[in-house]
N, C-alpha and C positions, 0 to 999 in steps of 0.2 A: 405400462411404466418402464425406465430404464434404472441403473444403480447409479448411471449419472442426470443430472438436472435436464429438464425438456431442451434446455436452450442449446445446452451441450450438445445432445444428441441430435440437435437441428445443425448446428454446425457441422458435424461427423457427418449426416446423410448428403448435402449439400456438397461438400468437398468430393463424398464416395462418387455422386451419385451424376454430378451436372458439370463438373470439369472432364473435359476431353483429355485426362493427365493418368499416368500411372502413379503410382507409390508406394513403400511399404513401410509399416510401422517400425520405428527404432528401437530396442528395447530399453528401458531405463534402468539406473540403477539408484543405489541409495533407496529414500521412499518417497521417489516422485513417481507421478503415474507413467504409461505409455506417451510418446511423443507421435505424434499423429502427423504427416506432411497436410496443411493446408492447402497447400502449392508446390507443385515442381515442375520441372524444364523451363523455365523463364515463364509459367502462362500460356506456355504451349510454343516458344521461341528461344529457341536456346541462346538467342544473342541478347535475350535479358540476363544476363553471366552476374549480377550481383544486387543484391535486395542491401540497398546502402541505409534505406530508413524506412522504417515502421512508426506510425500514429493511429492516435484513435481519436475521430472527430463524430460528433452527433451517433455515437453507440455504432458507428463499424469501424476497422481496422481496415487501414491502409496502409500500402507499402507502394515504394518508391524503386526503381530500378536503374540499372545502366545497360543502357542499349547505343553501343557502339558503331551501329549500322544505321538504324533509321529513329533513332532518337528517345529518349529514356519515356518510360511510362509509370502511369502511376494506377494502381490496381485498390479496389473494394470489396470488401467482403462484408455482403448483410446478408438478408434473410433470403435472397435468391439466388446466390453466387458470387461468384467473383465476376467484375467488369470493370474494364476499364476505363477509367473516368478522365482522361486528357485525350488530347489527338497526338499520334507519336512525336515526341520532341517537342509539343507544344507548339507543331508548325514548320520546327526546323529542326533535322536529322542532328545540326550541331550541337543542340542541347543535349546532350548525349547524357546525363545523370542525375538524378535527384538527389542528392547529399543530406537532407536534412528537410524534417517536416516538423511542425509546431500549429496547436489550435491555438488561437487566441484572436480575442475581438467577436468570435462568431464567426471567425473565417478559419479555411486552412493555409498553409502557405506551404509553399514549397521551393528550397533552394536549388536551385540549376546550374550545371557545369555548362558554360562555353567559353569555347578559346579566345572568341571576340570578346567577352565580357559577361559576365555571371548573371544569370536573374533571377528575380524573386516572386513568385508568381502567385495570387489569390483567388481563392474559390468560394461561394457561400452552399454549394451543392444545388445550383440551380438547371433545371434542363436534365438532358439527355438519361443516362451516359450515354458519350461523354458531355461532363456538364458543360452548359452555354455559358458561362460567365467567367471564366479564366479572364484575368487578364495581371498584366507585369505590373508590379506597383514600384520599382525603380527603374532608374537609367541602367543600360547594361554596362554592365561592371562598378557601378555609380561613379560612372564617367571615366573610369580606368580602363584598359581594354587588358590589360594586365591581371586585373583581377577576374582569371578565368574559372573560380570557382566557388560556389558559396558554401561551406564544407558544418556547418552549424546555425542553428539559431537557439534563441530563448529570450525568456520573458522576465525580465526584473523589472520592479518596480513597474510603472505605465509606459515605460518603454519596448518594443521587440527590437533584438539585436540578433546582429547578421555578422558572422567572419565567415573572410574568404582567404582563398589559396593564393597568393600573390608570389611569384618566382623570383621576379623581379625587383621589387623593390619592399619584399616582405608583406606579411599577411595585417590587414586591415579591418578593424570592430567599428560596425556603422551600426546607427539606432533610430527607429522613429515611435512616433505616435499616432501612425497614421492620417495624418493630416492632409487635406486636400488633394489634389489628383483623382486619381492614379495617372502617372505615378505620383507616388506618396512627393509632396512639398520640402518636407520637415527632416529628411536622411541628413545626418551628420556623424564624421566620422570623430570617433572619440579615442581614439588613440595616434601616438605618430605611426608612420610604417615602420611594420618589423618591429615594433618597441622602440626603434633606433638600430635594428641591426635588420639588413636583408637577408640576411642566411635563417633567420627567423619566419615564415614563409607562409606557415599554415595553421588556423586556427580549427581545433577537430570538435570540442565539445567548450561546456559552458556550463557552471554552477554556481548556485548561492551558497555559502558557508559564511557565518558569523554574520551575516549581515551584506557582505562584499560579495559582488561579481568574480570569480574565480574564472580564469581562462585557460585551457591546455593547450599547448601550440607544439609546434615540429621545427626541430633546427639538428638537420642532417650534419651539421660538420660539430659543432660543442655538446650538443644533445638537448631533449625533450627540456622546455621551459613553463610554468605556471603563472598566472599575472594574475595578480588582485588589484580592485578600487574599489573604491565606496560610492562613486560617482562625485566628485567634488572637483569643484573649478570646470574650467575651459566649456566648451570642448575645445580640443581633445582633454580629456581628464589630465589635473593634473599629479593627483594621487595614486596613478598607478606605480607599482612593486611586483615586482620579480621574490616568489615566494618560496622557491626551491632553489638548489645547486643544478647548475645547466647537468639536463641528464642525470640526475639523480646521484651525479658521481662519475657518470660512464655516460662516456660519448655516443656510445653504440647505442643507448635509448633513445631513440630517434625523435619518438613521438609520443605525448599524450592523449589515448583514444577513446577515453572516457572517465566522468567525476561524477562521485556520488556522495551524498552525505549519509549516513547510520550512527544514529548518537550523535557523539561528541565530535565525532571524527570527518575529515574529509577524506575520499577514498581517491587515488587515481592511478587509471588504468594502463599501463607503457607498451608501447610496438616497438621492437626494437627494430635494427635497421636489415634483417635478415645477412648477415654478414656471418662467416663462421664462427661457430659457437654463441652466438647471439641468441636471447632467449627474450620472450615477456616477462613482465612481473605487475606487481600492486603494489602501492604505497597507501601511507597514510600519515594524517597528521592532527594533531588538536591547536594547530596554529599559535604555538608556544614559539615566545624569542623572535630573532631577529625583526627585520627580515632580512633575509628569508630565514625560515619557519626551522627553528633547530631540532625540532623532533621526530622529522619523516622516518619515519622506519616502514622494511619492507614486510609485507606481510605474507609473501607466499615464499616457496621454494620458487626459484629461476625455473619459469616454465611449468610449475609446477611436476615438475620431476623430470620433462619431456623435452628435451633440447630440438626437438620438432614444433614445439610449440614457440613459433617467433616471437607472436605479439600477442598484448592483450585486447581483442578489438571494439569489445563491448563490454560495457559494466552497469551493474544496475542494482538497486534494492528494495525488498518488501517492508524492510523494519528489523524484520527477524531475520531475514539470512542476506548474503551477497551474491549476485551472478554474475560470473566473468565466462564471456565466450575469447575462444582463441582463433587464430591463424595458424594451421597446421599445414603447408602444402604436401608432406610427405605421410601422414597415418590419417588427415582432416580433421576439421573442426573438433573443438570439446566445449563440452559445458560445464566448468565447476562452482561450486556452493559452498558457502562457510558461515557458521552463527557467530565467529570473529571469536572462536574460543582456544584458549591454550597461544601459547607463544608471545610474543610475532617471532617468528611465522606462525601464523593460523595451524591450531594440530587435527583440525576438523574440515580440511578444503577435501572432498568429495567429487568425484564426476559423476555425473546426472546424464550424460547421454553415451550412446558409442559411439567411437570415430567417426566422423563423417556423419552422423544420423545411419551409421550402418554401409554408405556409401565412399566411405575411407576418402583417399585424396582429390574425388571428383567433388567432394563439398569441404573445402579447404578453410573455409572462415566464415565465423558470423559476426555480421559488422554491426547488427543493430539487436538491441531487446528489448520489449516494453510488455507489461502485465495487461490482458484485456480482459476482463471477468474476472472468471477463474482460470485463465490460461495465461502460462509465461510462453513468451510468443518470439522466436528468434528470425531472422533474414539471415542467409546464406548465401555464400558468392562460391563459383564453380572454380577449377584449377586453369591455368594460364594456358593449357592445351589447349585438346579440342572442346567446343564448347558443348557443355549438357544442359546449362539453366539452372537460376540462382530457384533460392525455394524457402518457403516458410512454413515453419515448424511450429506447433503447439502443443503443450504438456499442459492437461488438466491436474490440476493438484491434488492429490490423493493424500488427507489428512487422516492418517489410522490413530495415530497418539492423539489422548486431551490430558491436563493436568488443571487440577483447582487446586488452588493455595492456602485457600482458607478453607477450615473446615473443625469442627467441634463436636464431638458427644459429652464433653462436661460442660461444668457452668449453668446447668439448667438447660443447655441446648440440646436439639432434635435435628438429627440431618437423614436429608437420603439423597441419592445422587441418580439422576435421569439420563438414559440410554437411547440415543435414538436411531435405529438403521433404516436409512433410505435405498438400500441398495433391494435389491429383486432375488437375494438367496441369502441362506442363514448366515450369520457370522458369530465368532466366539471373542471375547473382550476379556481380558486378564483386566484386576484391580490391584493395587499394589499402592499402600500406604507409608507413607513419610510422617513419621512422629519423632519426638522431642526425644525420643527414646532408642531412631533409627527407622528402617523400612523393615515393614510387616505385610504378607502378602495378604489379598483378600480373596473373595471367591473368581471363580469364572462364570459368565455368564452369556449363556446362547441366547441370541434375540432372532427369531424367524426374519424372514421375508418384510420390508413395510410393517417395523412395530418397534414399541418402545418397550422399554426396561427400568425398575426400580431396587436401588441396591442400597442396604439399610446397612453403614459403616458400624452403627455400635452392634449388631451380631457380633461382629468380629473383632473389635476395639475394645467395646464398654465404655469407660470414661477418659475420654483421651481429645488433646489437640492434636491435627495432622493436616497434610498435604492429600492430595492423591492422584494418580496418575491410573488413565483404561488405557489400554491399546488394541485394537483390533486384529486378533491375531492372522485374518487370512488379508493383512495391508488394504483392504479397503475405508473408503468413508464413511465416518461416524461424526456423532454430535454430542457434546456432552454438556449438563451443566448439574448444579448444586443448589439445593435450598436448604436453609436451616430456620429454626423457629423458635420461638419461647415468649413466657412470660414473665416481663419485668415485676420487682417488687411492689404489690399493692396494683397492677395496672388490672384493668375491668376487662381487659383481650390481648391474646394472644398478638405477635407481631411475627416477621420473618422478612429473610432478605434472601436473594438468589442472584446468581451471575452466571454467563456461559462460559466454558472453560478457556485456556487457548491452547493452539495444536502446537506451539514449540516456545522453550525457552528464548529468550535474549539477553543479550547485552544492555541493553537500554530500554525505559519503560517511562510512561510520564502518565500522571494520576492525577486530574484537574481540581479534584474536590475534596474536602479536607477541611477539620475546624475542631478546634480545642475550646474554642469559646462559645458561648451561648449555650450552655449546658449541654454542649455534645464532647464525646470521649472517641477520637478517630487512631485505630489501630493500622499499623502498617505489616501486613503479612508476607514473607520471603519466603519462594521454596526453593532451595537448590536441590537438584536432581543428579547432579552428578556427583562422584565418587569423592571429589576431592574436595577444598573450604574455595567459598564463594566470599570476597572482599569485595562489598559493596558501600558506594560512596551515596547516599541518600542527602536529595539538596531538598530544604521546605524554600517554597518561591511566596513568600507572605506576603500578602496582601498590606499595602501601605508600611513595606518593611523592606528592610535591604534581606536577602538571599541566605540561608544558613543549611551550610552541609556537615556530617556527622560519617564517620567510617562505621560500619557493621559488618562482622563476619560471620556465616551461616555455615555451618558443619554441611560434610556432603550428606544426600539422601536424607535432609531434614529439615525441617520447618521452624523459623524465628518470626517471635512476634514486637513491635515495636510501637509503643505509645508515643503520640505525636507531643501531648501535656508534657510528658518527662524530656523529652526534645529540645522542644521548642517555648516550652510554656504554654499558656495560652492566648492562640492566635490562628487568623483564617487561612490557610494556606494547600497552593497545589503541592506535588511531589515528585522529583524524577528520581531514579534509580539505574546509576552506573556501574556495572558490575565485570571483575575480571573474567567472569566464566556466564556464560548463560542461566538464566535464573528464571522465575516467574512470581511476580508483586501481586496482592490483591489488596485493598481497601476498604475495611471494614468502619460504619460509625453510628455510634448510638445514642440517643437524648431524653432527657425526664427521667433519668435510672432506668434506661434502656427500655420506656416503654416501648418506643420506635424504635427501626434502626435500619439501615440499609446498606450495600455492601456493592462493588464494581472492579473488572479487572480494569487494567489501566492497555495502554497502546503504545505500540513500541515505535512512530515516529510520528512528528507534528505535518498536518497538511496545511495548504490553504484554503479548504474547506472541509465542515465537519457536518453533521447530519445528522439530528436528532427525532425520530419517528415519532415515536409519543411526546405528549404538551397536552394540557390546557388550563384556563383561567374560570372556567364555569364548574357546574355538577359540587360547587367546594372544595374545590383543589385550587391550591397554591403551586405555581412551576419558578424554579430558579436554573437559569444557565450560567453554568461556570465556566470561564475561557482563562484558558492556561498560556502565558506567553513566554516560549522559553528561550526566545533570543536574546543578546545582548544590547539590542537595543529596540527604542519604541515602536509598536505595530499597530497600524489600524487597523480597528474590526466592526464590521456591519453585520448583523442580524438580520434575515429576512425568515418573517413567519409564512408561514404555506397554509392558509386557512380553505373554509369552504367556498368562500367568496374570491379566493386567488390570492398570490402572491402579496403580502404584505411587506414592504422594506424598513427598516429602521433608521434613525439616522446613525450613521459612523461615532464611534469614539476611537483611543485613542488608550492603549495599554502602555504603561513603562516598561522595561525592559526587566526579564526573569519574574514576571508578577504572575497574578492572577486578581481575576476583575468577577464578581458577583451580577448578575440582571434578575430582579424579580421582573415577570415577565407580567404578572395582573398588574404592574403599575403602566405597560405599556400597549397592552393589547386585553382588556376585561372582556370576561364572560365568552371565550372564542377557545374551540378546540383548535387546535394547530400543529404542526410540525415546525422544525427547524433548521434552518442553513446557516452556520456561521463561518464568515469568509474574513481572510487578515489580509493584509497586503505584504506580510511573513507566515510562514508555517505556524500555525498554532492546533491547541487542543481543546475539546470543548467535551461538555459533559452536561446532565440533566438532572436534576433534586425536582420532585413532587409530595406535595405535604397535604393532609384532611384530616378533618376530624369526623365520625360519624355518632358522635356522643360519648365513646368511650375513651377519651383520649386522643390525642394526636398520632395519627401514623404516617407514614414516609415511604418511599422508595424510589430508587436512582440508576442510572446505564450511562457508561463511555458514549461517546458518541461512535461514530462510521465514518471511517476519511475517504469514501467513496461508496456510490451506491454500486451495486451487484446486483446479476440473475437470479440467483438464491440463496435464500436462508433457510436454518432449520433450527429450529427452537424444540427443544426435547422434552419439557415439562410442559404439562396442561391439563386440567380437571375442569370439568363443566357437569354440577347436579344442585342439588337445593340448597349447598351450603358454598359452593366454590364458583366464582367465576374466571375463563380466562376467555381475555381479548387479543386481537392480531392486530397492530398498526401498519399499515402499509404505507411510505411514504414514496411518492415520483416527485425527483426534482427535476425533473425533465421538461422538453416544450412539448413534447406531445404526448397524448394518453396511450399507457402501457396494459397489454391483456395478462393478465395472472391467472394460473392454479392456485391454490393453496388447499394442502390436502394434508386430513388428517390419519394419522399411522395409531392402530390400539394395539396394547400391549402382544394380543397371540395374533396379530397381524392380520386378523380378519377385519372385515366391516368399514373398509376402507373408505372414507369420503371425499370427496373431490369437490370444490366451489371453484365456477369459472368467473370470471368477473373483471373490469376496466377501471386501472385507475387513473382519474383525470389527470392532466398535464398541471405540474407544482401543485398539489394537492395530496391530501390525506385520506385512506379507507381505514375502518374501523370493521373487526367482524369477531361477534358474540361467538364461542364456540355450542356454546348449549342451542343456539338456533338449528345445529346440524347433528350434533353426538351429544351423549351423556354417557361420564364417566372420565376415564383417563385417557391420555391421548399424546402422542406429540404433534408436531405441527413442521411442513415443508411448503414454504411459500415461492413460486418460480415463475418468471416470466415464461409465457408461449412464442417465445421467438426471440435471436440473437442480437435484438438490437436495445431492446428496450430495458431501463434497470432501474431496482428501487432499493428501498432500504428498509428494515423489517425489526421491531419489537414486540414484545409479548408483556402485556399486565395481566397478574390473578389477584384475585381479592377472595376473602372469606370472612365467617363470621361477622355475617355483615358490614363488609368493609372496615371488620376492627383492624384488619391486618392486609396487608399487599405485598407484592413483587414485581420486579420487573427488568428484563433483560434483553440488549440485543441478542439478536438470534445470530447463530455461526455461519459466515459465509466458508464458502469454500477456497474463496482467495482472501 
């Protein structure tokens, strides 16, 4: 075994052994892992000068190139190495670049540049490689030969949108529902040419914010523009409006090259003209005032303090951090990261790669960024001089730091913290507690390779409320969770709750579950690991009533606790937390005089899909799915239950803006074991709570969902003996079976046990620890290959199921 997941190791072996290429791993800055060249020198052809686009489709990563000599190429990395999946230029050398890639409706779409008219090509990955089912789904240039490049693709509502470069009459935005053809017969232009200005000639990027489609465009005369629509009227739509000042006040700010949403902000990456003294920048807005919006503000210093960074050419967020790639023809491309702390401009921007990934000016730009499994991947381009070929770089994220907002050894609570070491070497961890009285250092913990450790906070703190931070001194990935137990007054059984930690604080969090009605008490715990005060806007999204927002101040290096009933009275509500500096919240709930209780972390960003591996309406359990709609407009939501008999989609329902809905699964699908996929027409968040009664009073557990499947999950706690049960739930939401390895790590690192199995498509498998191991053990579940991805949870019970806990695993991304 390796210190990284088997699937990650497979990719590195593939890249190293099968490609006829040379590369060097670039040094990493900050706390990220080492950058690895997944592909270099243009896949063996130096004329592949830029990777303009990256996408994930059916578990593989795809890279689209610019090749002005023989035509654009599309390459796929899967379990057998890199393969070219199209003919050069789709059969025509004039098709010289793939500027955009998107997965939609079961197809992979590629936006292609051609001086005689741009093309949009589609595949379902049939045959080959190269795939044999490629087909062009638009007429060249949408019937206008001056639309010579298709530079962005985006899915908004039921439509696929395409943005063009048109130097003659201005950029055009087209949409299709995929009807007829191919080519599709329902293409329609939804803007006027150039939004009324022929110099507004290129649509580089799109994104949805506040339920409206935003488009970032280029104007080399007066500066870049951002346009917004709610798709009203027309087509063309009649509600288009420009939401920024030209060039954000400077004409040299030529184009907006990236849009992303983090928390309540829309971020825009600006590529400058490249003239004397011109540099790139990043701007943000909450859509206040105007239009144009009046609260745009610059969140980085120009060029991150380097005038050679002429433009910000790619932008992405994982909800915790913003990542930005630059164009720097002098010293090479740079990747910068921020958790949105301080300022603006943010004070925590950190460069996380070496200039040009160690190649300097030969690798001058990062033109595309995506997350693929646990990797942040960047597509680069070479300089304008002698061709050296483009590269795809990947960074396997390392998570050496973990935070636990909830924690107490007072009020009748017992607590232990579990640490998992999945590495093939010894690690040393520090433990620090953040109490209401300030920080207190805990013990140092040494873990053998492939092992688990348990920490007792009471030995250091006595009886206190606290949060916890655990850090691996070697800078390697670990995983941490926390279990609290208690016995309510007069209860016939103890009860407990558990949650995985989080790997980084953030300025925005969402927690779908919450109630101060029906006999519940709900507590919001906010941990501030910073030296200064954190000011937080806590919004309760109330079921059946308007949302309410309160301001909370949390001193530095401390934890504060807030009662939902005190804040809003007796209500059912989801919670969002927006902070001026990064924090970590959790939510604990108790019922029936604390006979029962559960707890969960939140999530940093909504998603169109959330997955819940655990769930059953059999065996005496009642399961609830809680869905939070943080959008300012209504959202349609569909639940699909993945059962032993296959997927069972339910009828969609509509959620009002800023609201919460509760679904009692037993009413929809009785007496069935299941996992759940929750899908929204806009990004949503989902959580699941389960209740049961073994005869000693009702007990419960709960967990936040996972917004995407991953290759591997770590579960630090686990115990199987005559009084404890531990069950690992593995959900495969994909359309193909997935082979997995389930590994148990013991406290001393010996007796490691591995279970090999296959999880069928659109289904769930359950594994009982006692079948393989007795005693305490951490769990690692990973796919045996780079293409299959899963979701993993762990449920534990004791005292004849008088008590139980549940949590998602810690994914490496």
